[in-house]
BAMARPA-455397 format. One line per field, with one value per atom (N, C-alpha, C, O): residue number from 1; atom name; y, x, z. Coordinates in Angstrom, 2 decimals. Each point is the difference from the previous one (the first is absolute). Example, Ala and Ser with C-alpha at 12.3 -4.5 7.8 and 13.67 -1.06 7.14 Angstrom:
! BAMARPA-455397
pos 1, 1, 1, 1, 2, 2, 2, 2
site N, CA, C, O, N, CA, C, O
v -5.69, 1.19, 1.20, -0.02, 1.07, 1.19, 1.09, 1.11
u 13.19, -0.89, 0.90, 1.04, -1.39, 0.82, -0.77, 0.51
w 7.80, 0.00, 0.00, 0.66, -1.38, 0.06, 0.73, 0.17
! end
This chain:
! BAMARPA-455397
pos 1, 1, 1, 1, 2, 2, 2, 2, 3, 3, 3, 3, 4, 4, 4, 4, 5, 5, 5, 5, 6, 6, 6, 6, 7, 7, 7, 7, 8, 8, 8, 8, 9, 9, 9, 9, 10, 10, 10, 10, 11, 11, 11, 11, 12, 12, 12, 12, 13, 13, 13, 13, 14, 14, 14, 14, 15, 15, 15, 15, 16, 16, 16, 16, 17, 17, 17, 17, 18, 18, 18, 18, 19, 19, 19, 19, 20, 20, 20, 20, 21, 21, 21, 21, 22, 22, 22, 22, 23, 23, 23, 23, 24, 24, 24, 24, 25, 25, 25, 25, 26, 26, 26, 26, 27, 27, 27, 27, 28, 28, 28, 28, 29, 29, 29, 29, 30, 30, 30, 30, 31, 31, 31, 31, 32, 32, 32, 32, 33, 33, 33, 33, 34, 34, 34, 34, 35, 35, 35, 35, 36, 36, 36, 36, 37, 37, 37, 37, 38, 38, 38, 38, 39, 39, 39, 39, 40, 40, 40, 40, 41, 41, 41, 41, 42, 42, 42, 42, 43, 43, 43, 43, 44, 44, 44, 44, 45, 45, 45, 45, 46, 46, 46, 46, 47, 47, 47, 47, 48, 48, 48, 48, 49, 49, 49, 49, 50, 50, 50, 50, 51, 51, 51, 51, 52, 52, 52, 52, 53, 53, 53, 53, 54, 54, 54, 54, 55, 55, 55, 55, 56, 56, 56, 56, 57, 57, 57, 57, 58, 58, 58, 58, 59, 59, 59, 59, 60, 60, 60, 60, 61, 61, 61, 61, 62, 62, 62, 62, 63, 63, 63, 63, 64, 64, 64, 64, 65, 65, 65, 65, 66, 66, 66, 66, 67, 67, 67, 67, 68, 68, 68, 68, 69, 69, 69, 69, 70, 70, 70, 70, 71, 71, 71, 71, 72, 72, 72, 72, 73, 73, 73, 73, 74, 74, 74, 74, 75, 75, 75, 75, 76, 76, 76, 76, 77, 77, 77, 77, 78, 78, 78, 78, 79, 79, 79, 79, 80, 80, 80, 80, 81, 81, 81, 81, 82, 82, 82, 82, 83, 83, 83, 83, 84, 84, 84, 84, 85, 85, 85, 85, 86, 86, 86, 86, 87, 87, 87, 87, 88, 88, 88, 88, 89, 89, 89, 89, 90, 90, 90, 90, 91, 91, 91, 91, 92, 92, 92, 92, 93, 93, 93, 93, 94, 94, 94, 94, 95, 95, 95, 95, 96, 96, 96, 96, 97, 97, 97, 97, 98, 98, 98, 98
site N, CA, C, O, N, CA, C, O, N, CA, C, O, N, CA, C, O, N, CA, C, O, N, CA, C, O, N, CA, C, O, N, CA, C, O, N, CA, C, O, N, CA, C, O, N, CA, C, O, N, CA, C, O, N, CA, C, O, N, CA, C, O, N, CA, C, O, N, CA, C, O, N, CA, C, O, N, CA, C, O, N, CA, C, O, N, CA, C, O, N, CA, C, O, N, CA, C, O, N, CA, C, O, N, CA, C, O, N, CA, C, O, N, CA, C, O, N, CA, C, O, N, CA, C, O, N, CA, C, O, N, CA, C, O, N, CA, C, O, N, CA, C, O, N, CA, C, O, N, CA, C, O, N, CA, C, O, N, CA, C, O, N, CA, C, O, N, CA, C, O, N, CA, C, O, N, CA, C, O, N, CA, C, O, N, CA, C, O, N, CA, C, O, N, CA, C, O, N, CA, C, O, N, CA, C, O, N, CA, C, O, N, CA, C, O, N, CA, C, O, N, CA, C, O, N, CA, C, O, N, CA, C, O, N, CA, C, O, N, CA, C, O, N, CA, C, O, N, CA, C, O, N, CA, C, O, N, CA, C, O, N, CA, C, O, N, CA, C, O, N, CA, C, O, N, CA, C, O, N, CA, C, O, N, CA, C, O, N, CA, C, O, N, CA, C, O, N, CA, C, O, N, CA, C, O, N, CA, C, O, N, CA, C, O, N, CA, C, O, N, CA, C, O, N, CA, C, O, N, CA, C, O, N, CA, C, O, N, CA, C, O, N, CA, C, O, N, CA, C, O, N, CA, C, O, N, CA, C, O, N, CA, C, O, N, CA, C, O, N, CA, C, O, N, CA, C, O, N, CA, C, O, N, CA, C, O, N, CA, C, O, N, CA, C, O, N, CA, C, O, N, CA, C, O, N, CA, C, O, N, CA, C, O, N, CA, C, O, N, CA, C, O, N, CA, C, O, N, CA, C, O, N, CA, C, O, N, CA, C, O
v -10.34, -0.19, -0.05, 0.75, -1.65, -0.13, -0.26, -0.86, 1.62, -0.15, -0.33, 0.71, -1.79, -0.41, -0.24, -0.69, 1.28, -0.21, -0.58, 0.58, -1.71, -0.64, -0.08, -0.56, 1.11, -0.04, -0.92, 0.16, -1.10, -0.92, -0.13, 0.38, -0.93, -0.21, 1.12, 0.59, -0.30, 0.99, -0.62, -1.17, 1.94, -0.50, -0.52, -1.06, 1.78, -0.40, -1.02, -0.58, 0.35, -0.95, 0.44, -0.82, 2.11, 0.52, 0.10, 0.14, -0.21, 0.11, 1.24, 0.28, 0.47, 1.18, -0.17, -0.55, 1.01, -0.08, 1.36, 0.62, -0.16, 1.24, -0.34, -0.64, 1.08, -0.27, 1.31, 0.87, -0.75, 1.18, -0.47, -0.94, 1.59, -0.28, 1.28, 0.75, -0.48, 1.23, 0.06, -0.99, 2.15, 0.23, 0.54, 1.03, -1.71, 0.48, 1.30, 0.31, 0.47, -0.20, 0.76, -0.36, 1.40, 0.84, -0.78, 0.06, -0.79, -0.75, -1.12, -0.28, -0.35, -1.08, 0.55, -0.65, 1.83, 0.62, 0.31, 0.02, 0.21, 0.27, -1.28, -0.02, -1.06, -1.24, -0.89, -0.71, 0.73, -0.90, 0.13, -1.03, 2.24, 0.10, -0.57, -0.55, 0.70, -0.58, -1.52, -0.63, 0.05, -1.46, -0.49, -0.98, 1.65, -0.41, 0.13, -0.74, 1.66, 0.21, -1.15, -0.17, -0.61, -1.11, -1.18, -0.35, -0.27, -1.15, -1.31, -0.85, 0.70, -1.14, -1.33, -1.01, 0.99, -1.25, -0.37, -1.11, 2.01, -0.29, 0.51, 0.91, -1.53, 0.39, -0.31, -1.12, 2.11, -0.26, -1.11, -0.06, -0.83, -1.07, -1.09, -0.84, 0.82, -1.05, -1.35, -0.11, -0.90, -1.33, -0.43, -0.88, 1.50, -0.48, 0.65, -0.57, 1.71, 0.69, 0.31, 0.65, -1.11, 0.22, 1.45, 0.73, -0.33, 1.33, 0.03, -0.98, 2.07, 0.13, 0.04, 0.53, -1.09, 0.03, 1.43, 0.92, -0.75, 1.29, 1.08, 1.19, -1.55, 0.96, -0.25, -1.07, 2.05, -0.12, -0.73, 0.03, -0.68, -0.57, 0.72, 0.30, -0.02, 0.71, -0.87, -0.50, 0.33, -0.67, 1.10, 0.72, -0.59, 1.09, -0.59, -0.88, 1.39, -0.44, 1.22, 0.96, -1.01, 1.03, -0.73, -0.44, 0.33, -0.82, -1.42, -0.67, 0.19, -1.38, -0.19, -1.12, 2.20, -0.07, -0.18, 0.58, -1.40, -0.27, -0.11, -0.49, 0.96, -0.12, -0.06, 0.62, -1.35, -0.05, 0.40, -0.60, 1.62, 0.54, 0.14, 0.44, -0.80, 0.34, 1.49, 0.63, -0.08, 1.44, 0.52, 1.10, -1.87, 0.47, 0.20, 0.74, -1.39, 0.14, 1.02, 0.19, 0.46, 0.99, 1.35, 0.89, -0.78, 1.18, 0.50, -0.68, 1.87, 0.55, 0.02, 0.48, -1.00, 0.05, -0.80, 0.34, -1.41, -0.77, 0.89, 0.03, 0.68, 0.88, 1.10, 0.34, 0.23, 1.05, -0.51, 0.68, -1.87, -0.56, -0.26, 0.36, -0.97, -0.31, 1.27, 0.07, 0.91, 1.25, 0.73, 0.54, -0.51, 0.67, -0.75, 0.63, -1.96, -0.79, 0.19, 0.16, -0.17, 0.18, 1.38, 0.12, 0.90, 1.37, 0.17, 0.60, -1.13, 0.13, -0.76, 0.50, -1.70, -0.78, 0.67, 0.03, 0.50, 0.67, 1.30, 0.34, 0.36, 1.23, -0.34, 0.69, -1.74, -0.41, -0.43, 0.30, -0.99, -0.45, 1.20, -0.02, 1.04, 1.19, 0.78, 0.65, -0.71, 0.71, -0.76, 0.58, -1.90, -0.85, -0.62, -1.03, 1.63, -0.47, -1.35, -0.50, -0.12, -1.30, -1.08, -1.16
u 1.02, 0.34, -1.29, -0.94, 0.92, -1.15, 0.51, 0.85, -1.39, 0.37, -1.27, -1.00, 1.03, -1.15, 0.43, 0.98, -1.73, 0.22, -1.29, -1.07, 1.19, -1.16, 0.26, 1.01, -1.92, 0.12, -1.08, -1.17, 1.56, -0.97, 0.25, 1.06, -2.05, 0.15, -0.64, -1.00, 1.62, -0.57, -1.10, -0.34, -0.20, -1.03, -1.21, -0.53, 0.09, -1.20, 0.31, -0.92, 2.19, 0.36, -0.35, -0.12, -0.06, -0.37, 1.21, 1.14, -1.40, 1.05, -0.23, -1.13, 2.20, -0.05, 1.07, 1.07, -1.38, 0.96, 0.07, -1.02, 2.25, 0.24, 0.87, 1.04, -1.47, 0.75, 0.27, -0.87, 2.10, 0.43, 0.60, 0.79, -1.17, 0.58, 0.61, -0.65, 1.90, 0.64, 0.08, 0.32, -0.62, 0.07, 1.38, 0.42, 0.29, 1.34, -0.09, -1.06, 2.11, 1.24, 0.04, 0.78, -1.60, 0.10, -0.27, 0.79, -1.91, -0.33, 0.99, 0.35, 0.11, 0.98, 1.27, 0.59, -0.18, 1.20, -0.21, 0.97, -2.19, -0.30, -0.01, 0.48, -1.04, -0.17, 1.23, 0.24, 0.53, 1.16, 0.96, 0.42, -0.05, 0.89, -0.61, 0.72, -2.03, -0.67, 0.10, 0.25, -0.45, 0.07, 1.44, 0.23, 0.71, 1.40, 0.57, 0.92, -1.44, 0.50, -0.35, 0.66, -1.67, -0.42, 0.96, 0.40, -0.04, 0.91, -0.73, -0.20, -0.20, -0.79, 0.70, -0.66, 1.99, 0.73, 0.27, 0.45, -0.73, 0.21, -1.20, 0.10, -1.24, -1.24, 0.10, 0.34, -0.62, 0.03, -0.95, -1.13, 1.56, -0.87, -0.22, -0.89, 1.67, -0.17, 0.28, 0.75, -1.36, 0.20, -1.13, 0.17, -1.32, -1.15, -0.19, -0.68, 1.26, -0.20, -1.48, -0.61, 0.02, -1.44, -0.31, 0.82, -2.02, -0.46, -0.39, 0.20, -0.73, -0.47, -1.52, -0.59, -0.05, -1.46, -0.52, 0.57, -1.64, -0.68, 0.86, -0.29, 1.32, 0.83, -0.16, -0.44, 0.79, -0.14, 1.19, 1.12, -1.41, 1.03, -0.15, -1.11, 2.25, 0.01, 0.62, 1.11, -1.84, 0.51, 0.25, -0.93, 2.18, 0.39, 0.51, 0.86, -1.40, 0.45, 0.30, -0.77, 1.90, 0.38, 0.55, 1.15, -1.98, 0.32, 0.33, -0.87, 2.07, 0.35, 0.52, 0.24, -0.07, 0.52, -1.15, -1.07, 1.33, -1.03, 0.63, 1.11, -1.86, 0.43, -1.24, -1.02, 1.12, -1.04, 0.66, 0.99, -1.55, 0.59, -1.04, -1.12, 1.50, -0.88, 0.11, 0.99, -2.00, -0.05, 1.24, 0.46, 0.10, 1.16, 1.23, 0.91, -0.86, 1.14, -0.26, 0.84, -1.98, -0.33, 0.63, -0.67, 1.96, 0.76, 0.80, 0.10, 0.47, 0.89, -0.61, -1.12, 1.86, -0.50, -1.28, -0.82, 0.63, -1.25, -1.18, -1.00, 1.10, -1.10, -0.22, -1.15, 2.24, -0.13, -0.78, -0.90, 1.25, -0.67, -1.48, -0.86, 0.57, -1.39, -0.83, -1.11, 1.64, -0.75, -0.24, -1.09, 2.07, -0.18, -1.02, -0.82, 0.87, -0.95, -1.41, -0.95, 0.80, -1.33, -0.55, -1.16, 1.96, -0.45, -0.36, -1.02, 1.85, -0.27, -1.26, -0.79, 0.60, -1.20, -1.25, -1.03, 1.09, -1.17, -0.31, -1.16, 2.19, -0.21, -0.65, -0.92, 1.41, -0.57, -1.44, -0.83, 0.51, -1.38, -0.91, -1.16, 1.66, -0.80, -0.29, -1.04, 1.97, -0.17, -0.88, -0.57, 0.46, -0.80, -1.12, 0.22, -1.41, -1.09, -0.58, -0.87, 1.30, -0.55, 0.42, -0.38
w -33.56, 1.38, 0.81, -0.26, 1.24, 0.88, 1.41, 0.23, 0.72, 1.40, 0.77, -0.11, 0.88, 0.78, 1.44, 0.27, 0.65, 1.42, 0.56, -0.16, 0.82, 0.62, 1.49, 0.44, 0.35, 1.45, 0.54, -0.33, 1.15, 0.58, 1.49, 0.51, 0.17, 1.44, 0.79, -0.40, 1.53, 0.90, 0.84, -0.18, 1.08, 0.92, -0.76, 0.34, -1.35, -0.76, -1.09, -0.58, 0.27, -1.03, -1.40, -0.91, 0.72, -1.31, -0.92, 0.46, -1.73, -1.01, -0.85, -0.42, 0.17, -0.87, -1.08, 0.26, -1.45, -1.09, -0.68, -0.31, 0.07, -0.73, -1.20, 0.14, -1.32, -1.23, -0.71, -0.12, -0.36, -0.74, -1.31, -0.03, -1.06, -1.32, -0.53, -0.73, 1.10, -0.45, -1.53, -0.65, 0.12, -1.44, -0.36, 0.53, -1.41, -0.38, -0.77, -0.53, 0.45, 0.74, 1.32, 0.89, -0.72, 1.19, 1.28, 0.94, -0.89, 1.20, 0.26, 1.15, -2.21, 0.17, 0.65, 0.87, -1.29, 0.59, 1.48, 0.76, -0.36, 1.42, 0.81, 1.13, -1.69, 0.74, 0.02, 0.98, -2.04, -0.09, 1.19, 0.54, -0.10, 1.16, 1.28, 0.84, -0.67, 1.18, -0.02, 1.03, -2.21, -0.13, 0.19, 0.72, -1.35, 0.08, 1.41, 0.37, 0.43, 1.36, 0.94, 1.03, -1.36, 0.87, -0.15, -1.11, 2.24, -0.04, -0.34, 0.87, -2.12, -0.44, 0.23, 0.26, -0.34, 0.15, 1.45, 0.29, 0.62, 1.43, 0.79, 0.82, -1.09, 0.66, 1.49, 0.37, 0.50, 1.44, 0.37, -0.50, 1.37, 0.46, -1.03, 0.19, -1.28, -1.01, 0.64, 0.97, -1.52, 0.53, 0.92, 0.84, -1.01, 0.75, 1.36, 0.85, -0.62, 1.26, 0.18, -0.85, 1.96, 0.17, 0.31, 0.55, -0.91, 0.36, 1.47, 0.72, -0.30, 1.36, -0.02, -0.94, 1.96, 0.03, -0.09, 0.59, -1.32, -0.15, -0.64, 0.17, -0.88, -0.71, -1.49, -0.42, -0.37, -1.45, -0.62, 0.51, -1.64, -0.87, -1.33, -0.45, -0.20, -1.26, -1.08, 0.15, -1.24, -1.18, -1.03, -0.39, -0.03, -0.88, -1.31, 0.00, -1.12, -1.32, -0.86, -0.05, -0.61, -0.96, -1.21, -0.01, -1.00, -1.18, 0.44, 0.56, -0.79, 0.33, 1.43, 0.43, 0.29, 1.37, 0.98, -0.15, 1.17, 1.00, 1.38, 0.16, 0.83, 1.39, 0.89, -0.30, 1.38, 1.02, 1.31, 0.42, 0.21, 1.22, 1.10, -0.25, 1.48, 1.11, 0.27, -0.35, 0.96, 0.25, 0.71, -0.29, 1.21, 0.76, -0.89, 0.37, -1.54, -0.92, -1.10, -0.88, 0.92, -1.02, 0.40, 0.52, -0.78, 0.38, -1.19, -1.02, 1.15, -1.02, -1.38, -0.17, -0.83, -1.38, -0.21, -0.85, 1.63, -0.11, 0.36, -0.73, 1.85, 0.42, -1.02, -0.31, -0.23, -1.01, -1.21, -0.49, 0.00, -1.17, 0.29, -0.80, 1.95, 0.35, 0.16, -0.51, 1.22, 0.20, -1.31, -0.20, -0.68, -1.30, -0.86, -0.66, 0.67, -0.79, 0.53, -0.77, 2.08, 0.60, -0.35, -0.41, 0.58, -0.29, -1.47, -0.32, -0.58, -1.44, -0.39, -0.80, 1.34, -0.33, 0.53, -0.68, 1.89, 0.57, -0.75, -0.18, -0.25, -0.78, -1.35, -0.44, -0.21, -1.29, 0.17, -0.86, 1.94, 0.25, 0.24, -0.42, 1.09, 0.27, -1.29, -0.12, -0.83, -1.27, -0.98, -0.92, 1.12, -0.90, 0.82, 0.64, -0.64, 0.85, -0.39, 0.72, -1.80, -0.42, 0.91, -0.20
! end
């Protein structure tokens, strides 16, 4: 399993990427409910809804599932997944100084 969150845009136009590779079975059991809770088949703003100037856009991938959301639609389970992925990736980076 691999979860990748890419945030782009904002005032500076910088891009950040957080990747998590949960190790089965314990981590997979933790991440699977977060992934399943997201409405992948009914992404808010699907169909080319434009973002807002100076706001972030989020590209979220969990194995074969993909979604692109403007910051204003990053709510509920989407926000939970993104925040958990960001925290886990930053924690892993802090533990591995390479």
